[in-house]
C-alpha positions, 0 to 999 in steps of 0.5 A: 499499500503506497501512502500519498502525503501532501507537505504542509506549506512552509513560510519562506521557502525558496523559489524556482530561482532561489529568491525566497517567498513569504506566503502565508500559512493556509489550512489543507483545503477539502480538495487535498482529501478528495485527491487522497482518496481517489489516488487510493482508488486508483492504487487499488485498482492498479493492484487488481489488475496487476494480479489479474496479469500475473494470473493469466486472466483474459477478463471481458470489460464489460462491468455490470456494476454501477456507482461503485466509487462509494463502495469499499473495496475490501470487507473488513468482516470477512477479513477479521473472520478469516483471520480469526479461522486461521488463528484458531487453526494455528493454535491447534497445530501448536497444540498438537506439536506441543503434545508431540514434544511431550510424548517424545520426552516421555517416550525416551524412558522406554526401550525400543524408542527410537523409531516412535521418536524418529516418526514423531520429529517427522510428524512435527516437520510435516506439521510445520510445512502444512501450517506454512502453506496454510498460512501463505495461502491465509496472507493471499486471502487477508492481506491486511490481517495476516503476515507471511513467515519467512522460511528461515523459520522453518530451519530445526535447529537440531539440524544445523550440524547435520547441515553444516556437514552436508555443506562440506559434502556439496563439492563431492561429485555425483552428489544432489542435495535434496533441499525440502524448502524447493517443495512448499508451494501451495501448488505442491498441497496435494503432495503435502497431504500425501506425505502428511498421511504417510507421516501419520501412518508411520507414527501410528505403526510405531506406536502400535509396535508397543505390545504392552499397550494399545489404544483404539481411540488413537488408532481411530483418529489417526486412521480417521484423519489420514483417510480424510487427507488421502481423500483432499489430496485426491480432490485437490489435484483436479486444480492443478495450476489453480491454487492462486485462484481466490476460489481455490484459496477459500476452498483451501482455507476452509479446509483449516476447520476440518483439518483442526477438528481431527488435530483436536481429536488427535491431540486429545487421545494423545494426551490420554496416551502419554498419561495412560500408556506411556506409564503402563508400557514403562511398567510392563518393560520394568517388569520384564527387566526385573524378572530377567534380572532375578532369573540371573541372580537365580542362575548365578547362585545356582551356578555357584552351588553347582560349582561348590559340589563339584569339589566332592565329585570331580576327583571321583572317575573310573565307574559309571555312577561317578562319570555320570555324576560328574557329567550332569553336575558339569552339564548343570553348570554350564546351563546355569552360566548360559542362563545368567549370561543370556539374562544379562543380555536380554536385560541390556537389549530390552533397556536399550532405546534404538533396539528393534521392535519385536516384529523387526527380529527374527524369530530365532533371535527374539527366542534366544532372547526371551526363553534360553535363559529360563530353558537353561536354568530349568535344564541345570536345575534337572541336570543337578538333580540328576547328578544329586540322585546319582551322587547318593548311590555313587558315594555308597549312601544309606538306603534310606538316604538314597531312597528319599533323595530319589523320590523327592527328586522325582517328585519335584521334577514332575511338578517342575515338567507339569508346570513347564508343560502347562506354560508351553501350552498356554503359549501355544494357545495363545498363539493359535487363538489370539486370546479368544480361548483360554487353556482350559477352554481348550482342554474342555473342547478336547475332552468333549470331542474324545467323548464324542467318539462312538466306543467311548459314547457307548461305555459313557451311555452305559454308566449314565444308564446305571447311575441314573437307576442307582440314583433313582433307588436311593431317592426312593429309599430316602423317600421311604425312609422319611415317611416312616419317620413322620408316621413314628412322630404323628403315632407317638403324638397321638399316644401322648395325647390320649384319645383327643383325636378321633379316627377320621381326625388321625387319618386327615393329619396322615394323609395331609402330612406325607413329608415335610414341608418346604419353602419350594414344595409344591403344596406351598405353591397350591395354597398361594391364591388364598386371601389375607382375611383367611378365606380358604379352599373348600377342601380345607377344614377349618382349626379344630380346637382338640380339648374344646376349650380356648385354654388348651395348648398348642398342637402340631395340628395348629402349628401346621395350620398357622404355618400355612396361613403365615405363609399365605399371609406373606405371599399375599403381601408381597405380591400384588397385581400391580407388581406382577404386570408393571412393565418399565416405563420409558422416559422421554428424553430431549436432546438439543443440538447446538451449533457454534458459528463458525466465524465470529461477527465483527461489526465495523464501527463505522456508521453505514449512513456516514460512509454511504451518505449521498450514495444509492444504498442510503436511499435504499435502506430508507425505503426498505425500512418501511417495508411491513406485512400487508396480506396474510394469507391462509394458504395451505395446511402444511409447509410452503415449500416454494414460491414465485410470482409470475413474469408479469407480476400478476399471479403468485403460485405456491406449493406445499407439503399438502399435495397442493399447489395454489395460483394467487392473483395479485392485487388488493387484496390477493385472491385465490385464482386456482387450486392445482391438487396432486393425487400423491406427492409433496409438490417441491417446487413451482416455476413460471415460464418465461412468457408466463403462461405455463407453470411447472410443478415438481414432484419426486418423480413427476413434472405437471405442466399447467395452464395459467387458468389451472388446467393441467396440459401433461404430467411427465413422469421420470425414472429417477428422483427429480431434484429441480427444474429450470425453464430454458430462456425462451420457454420452449423446453425446460431442464429436469435435474436428476442426479448427475444427469441434466435432461432436457424436455420438450413441452410435450414429454419428449427427451431432447437431450441429456447432459452429464456431469460425471462425479457431481450429484447436482441440485440445481442449475441455471442457463445463460441467456445466450443458451450456451452454458450450464451453471450447477451446484452439488457435491461430488459422489467420490474422488477421482481415485474413488475414495470417500471421506471418512469424517469430513464433509464432502467437497461440493463444486460449482461447475460451468458447462458447455452445452455445444461441446457437452464439456465441463469447462471449469469447477470451483470447489466449496465445502459448505453444502451448497443448494441452489444458483440463480443467474441475474437478468444480465446473466453475468452474476449467480447467486448461490445459496448454502444450508444451515449457517453458510452464507449467500454468495454472489459469483461473476461469470468471466470468460478466460481464454475462451472458458468460462469461469466462476469468480467469488464477488461477495459474501453476504454476511448477517449481524448475527448467526442465521440458519438460512431456510430455502434459496436466496432471491434476487430483487429490486430493480435490475436485480440489485438486492439480495434477499434470504430468510432464516428458519427462525423467521427473519429476512435479510436484504443486501446491496447486490454491488456492495454486499452491505446489509441494508435492512433486517427484520427480526423473527420476533417481529413476524411471529413464525418460522419462514420456509422460503421468499420470492420477489415480484419483479413486475410489480407496480410497487418496487418493493413487494416480496412473498414469504412461506412458512411452516404452518402453510400461510403466505404473507405479502410485504410491500412498503406501507407508503406506497401500497396498503390493501384494505383492511377488508382484505387482511380481515378475510386472510388473517391467519391465527395461531393457538397455543402451538406454533403448528395449529392454524385457524384460518378465518377463511376455509382452507383450499385443501378442505373444500377443493377436490383432490384431483388433477382439475383446477379449483376455482377462487370462490371456494375461498370466499364462501363461507 
């Protein structure tokens, strides 16, 4: 930026010929300020022209903007928002780099850590290069907020010595030094993404080489990031040579948000790995080294014991027993020394940070280091034990001593062999089943297969039958024994009581007491239906007082009866129908999805009225402030999906999810003209022909052609889902957007032509007035190599398609969910609409070397975060306005050429959610538009000073809402309830008859 300064006039300055001239001091005139502003504008124009020439652009000089001298050339809000997005990404990169440094410091204490340290270092280098490229890209987009970084800052101080040595070898013949800085160009961003993905997977592979701990969260996050990096790298290959174009630069800048989410996830999981995983690995390695150290100590001690005992036998030679003793003890000494030495060797190997991981070491080396110390020690003990037994016999010890020594040695050797076999079997089980089965499960399976053999099965069944008979005999004998014991007890009780029991009562007690009662006895369940008040079964006799008096002692029968009643009362109290048939109730849970605004909104402190005083913007702001709802129409009983005014401005067509489309006659008041009923399917779109005599309604797989009077001329059925429909400028045909194909259809339904868009799933298209090009928007189905994103959003594209050559001339990447594109009347600018909170944008169609390309002109930013609904719309004279609605009910109106927010209607003033908006370009009132809502209402907006309907029209078509926002009580009958659901059109009298 060049700064022009006007030096103040001084008194007594030298003239042209050296004479002194006294001039009076005057204040800087107002003309200097205008000159300064003119110079600034001229320098900005020269800067833009120089950038265009450097990119080899051949722009058309047909400017579509008028009176732009008052409009600022740069949007301060976009500059601040873009810079803040980059700074957030930089903080995320720095946080990830910090965690990598912490991980490197923690991993230095681990064995075999040289691989993970090297991969972490390479990953940090890739992070620095990625950050450098994104900073360079952001500096091009936001030069006033972000400064460039010098390449010298990428030099790592730890590599200075290595670079000095490399400089000394530069003079050697045949050596070409590699300079990594040469690849730090934005054009090499796809390769940088691929290298970054490779570095991530190398780091993950080195991380998984520690068998002591595996973190699935780290694996998932890194693999997800690696998949998205490869997807971005593959998609960016299509934009070779275009990375200096502003549209591609903005797409690259938008990727910072997607990458930042991945980096945050990896940073969090890596921090948890440092806190949990590294101590776990360190503990496991210390435990392993402690075992080797213990084994070395035991082997050293045992070798000393063996050497001591050899002093008593090495001199005894000549017979077989003595030679055997010496052979076994010498062998034991050799194996014990080998066990001690190999233990120390394995200890040193495990503690070395430069050792190779387990999967990089040959199996015999790994087996020798890990298994040989224990095997040698066990062999040494076995040899020593065998030599000890032979020593007792060779030295003619007593029989008792020799026998006890032999038996003890055999017993301990058997235990040692059994435990060793068990350890070996566990190792075999782990290798073959990968931890899915234990050794006991394997033994049970083997036993089951052995028992399934035919001979074994016959023998097993024979013994099974025999055991069943024996068990039944034992149970019968036990039952008879209990019965006899019970009878003996009752007889004894009756003899003690004398003649107090009659013969019938005695027989009743015997019949009711065949065996003792238990809580699980069937007799207890048979009485579970008695009530607690004492109502009994008819077969149950009431209690009897034996002696005829109330003071008689409690008899066994009374105890039996009272026990039964107690059990019945307990069951009645604990079990109730509500408990038996109650089912768990399912509680409703509510979830709310909150989305943070991706970009912070910063409002400039300069007043718009001051900045644009005397311009067209100020006059438009004054006129738009008088906009208000002049008519409220109860149009539909469901959501209004789309609406559009006819080219002559006399009719308004609406479509709804109630399977109807209504044509209103615009006037004072607006009255329903025709009701277009559809037998099935939601009506997703209505569009008038350019001459205004035909109307198209779009269903899921069909298109209907209607006349202005509501007569259905043709129903065209399609095999694929229809995304949108667009008329040709002459009205002779229209386009049907069906996935990655656009079909040109005639008025009689004939297929005139088909245009293929390969990998792009189109949502909407627009055709230029010269009928030479199509502008399409939509997401790509897959990358050029068939890749799909793992976590991030898919890439969307803005396409320019040549109808004559049937070739895509240019493709512009975007990351937001693009849904709609609309061309202005002049055919030079296009309005692109997105879903959710993405701002609408104005793109200019330019010609570059006989090929058309879209270039971003403006981004229309609201004052507060808005969740936009439906497509944006051109409005005003010569499409000078841009309108859009929010889902909560607010309306924003911008100036098209300056992107200045002219008017904002807050949601509280509307009282309902909005779904779509349409401007009337041919109305007598220059400011008229309509909005559709969720509850089916349609509102007409005009300026109050020039257009105000009668109060009767307000009362006729007013919509009142009840306690819920979706309940509608129109004061006029609903056209859906009164009209027949056929393809024939209803009349407007149905709306006015009460």
